[in-house]
Steps between C-alpha positions, in 0.01 A plus 500: 500500500636834405583744773262782594775742455865467395760748637532649157130577490521650842791721390311628192187572711667656794817682357662423827815663644649165559425130422616175645610196313241356257196347662153369426192588712195286517298751718483858630419597861553781745425298821791334643272251692350379183820464289508175290807334345599712196313818574614846426459692824437881487605686820214747538493765764161503679333703766623270786790296350772528235538200289870553487502359860382169365712448200727251683198300612361498145825379350536227763136380394621457149443828316689513165598864572387810676403844367637756727582874507830477713779265540455216748795294599276193567369528145830558313506319166117463495388862480322689225558852609257769403428869595155406636363147567135591458559672171699199392208272593272717286740478206506125534130488512471719191748273320314198597167644359664617183655165415179318552256382238225433745153641495464719810218597720512757785247511772408768755189611699382603835381146581581164344820568306695211660208267467453585127862469444503158651198385299670612189802308589303186555317537182801575279746262656269217392558595132864617478803605716376779715653724760339736752578728778582309821264587800445876481816604326333811363711805601814671399708197595259210447413602130859511366600194684218325357586611157863397559375147572302485183626168345634496149237241377191671666200518273281709744600733778275653763612785703323676796546867547386671825522856651413696816635833399469722183738435213600137583317300226607662182867456517446127587259467208765637265734224620234234440397606161194275508286397215194490719429713809226402759344736757279297720335794668537842671412526862593732780815298598800731585262804466682652794806544273308556165222742615214377285373192301549692184871548594521129565349429155756738327780318673375152421467609126891548513491131437455564132824712461766303292248275340562446130298504174192253533497540867185400690343662809270276702279695729213466738188606308290524800728772663404857507857561389479304176499785262771691680731190485410419141593868405848462673548175323431651157721795577783256602484298184230238576365357188214308625282554818340179643240549781407212741216474755121480519432790270326406164775717346774277634712295250559235768146495652374298800167336402434293809699364801416271791691622792587220756724495802774317330479642152256610219359363192507764222354564161654779300518659168858573364487698191160339405625146595323327775730347762375279794768433773549416852707728732677354792518811711191646693343847462345720237824715492678178381242460228559844357868459526470164301321704231805742488735213484325327211476841306872520546557135383303571187704815434824317555400255224472178733229241476190649687328160554809329650560807712132498646529128572811579731315738708349208704860455637518859624488548868560784741841525655593546870427849614283559191195286568643151560248287673647250760323225667647451852466227744352624831439242766300241353350722252625777259506870434546682170737792461448749221852671485501843341766648726724641239317822414179690509312791367118576510422315170711189594343491849160498358584222261633289768185572718274374208706177495459460877127537472488209245725279711289275721656400859481142601215396735540693822738743355491877436651752254765708673663805336838648590593844331812722544532855379501590129788726447576798281141622477574858610271746670191292444657181640239479786213558265624214274522268805155584628357453157563133515231456764233408254718235338611356830138467600405327180798252525327330791790533722390415850808641680722774363868548624661829405837660546667842417387856555290540187308175562373669815253695270363175366485352857257793589271412225467124583200339676568441861455126456755482215786666701776271594776729608700791367886517566768749399676251291509140360743371767272584786184389298627152416453339841136625508434343151649163601315492830172555313531210250247223511486176314323558149582867483594682177751780573591766252811721549586819302690820531775715330848359506601754758235382741688174520193274496715212421568479877131411545516238231800355647337493848203317354722248328688446830171452691374230266600145445658567163376527134302229363453378158185603317 
């Protein structure tokens, strides 16, 4: 198998100040803890740590060479020295993209971008060699490293692009140079930094920068921002606009769906072609994301029927809706893990899934929510505004943490209130103490709320995960 990068290719891409002896790299990373044999390690300077301090560790783990911005005695003879390691990573990502013949899709959105990216990977990988961003590698580091990992033989590539401040998406989109760009939706996520939903839409539309002739924009036809996004796409060179959703004007249109607690059966019309398929993940939000993914598949030129058949294998991942059946005494409990992130739209989507999830006999629905971050001056209003969806979810006890969740706490019916605590660490013992056999427990909050602590506490209090 040919190397991902030869030293000659690295030299051409980076124009380094100094090069070591010839080498071949089989991978690219910036995390010394994740170095695999043959990786090219980039020593990046972060907010809390400088990767130069871990170059020796990376080389001991088998890195082929290290990209550094200063001489390091422990790396002598294996250093690619550059002026700026982040700019060097960006340059290698650009070179990886430019040499690739793959058909490329980029994905962003306030909610569902990682899920849609993962669904696209599953569908495309069944048809041809496919690469996609790992986890949520969607920022100024994650996008270039994902491009630098783009295999030579890839037929398809799927790259997630995220933001939480103005001006972040367009430069990343210009690196990706996608053939198809998907915006799942525009919601008030990060509105504290952006100021308005319109500003969020304008930032998301930066996804279409750098797209070439024949590029396709896949947009939510049900969104009130559809026309705004479409105008941006045309201005930035989009040749074709494809809408998805329930609207009769949608090119990828939902005709019918049966929502169940472990998936959905869907009938859709994709550019006039009727498609029936099973989706393995639960929730209406997943249904709409699947339409966006199918529209992207069609735009990339892959087989639509084969792609739709693969959606039965798509499941939510840990932190993003994964359902885990846990032993609990002689019975079980079910955990809905959405601990990775939260905004008003994604919390409502999760509450709708909880409402359709039936507890076992004797069990109840329990809800655990942490603060939704980056919502600006109206944060308390957004939190209190969830009260109707919480009531409709059928949650019999609600456990909340964080200063903004206090606003929701005040709106709950007295018999729904479990406890409110300042943070997830102090909330976790209350949650585990409340568990009964047969319960369904849903956990969600922004990453900064650290709701994974609650998930971990529930796992520790159970008898372990069981097979479905």
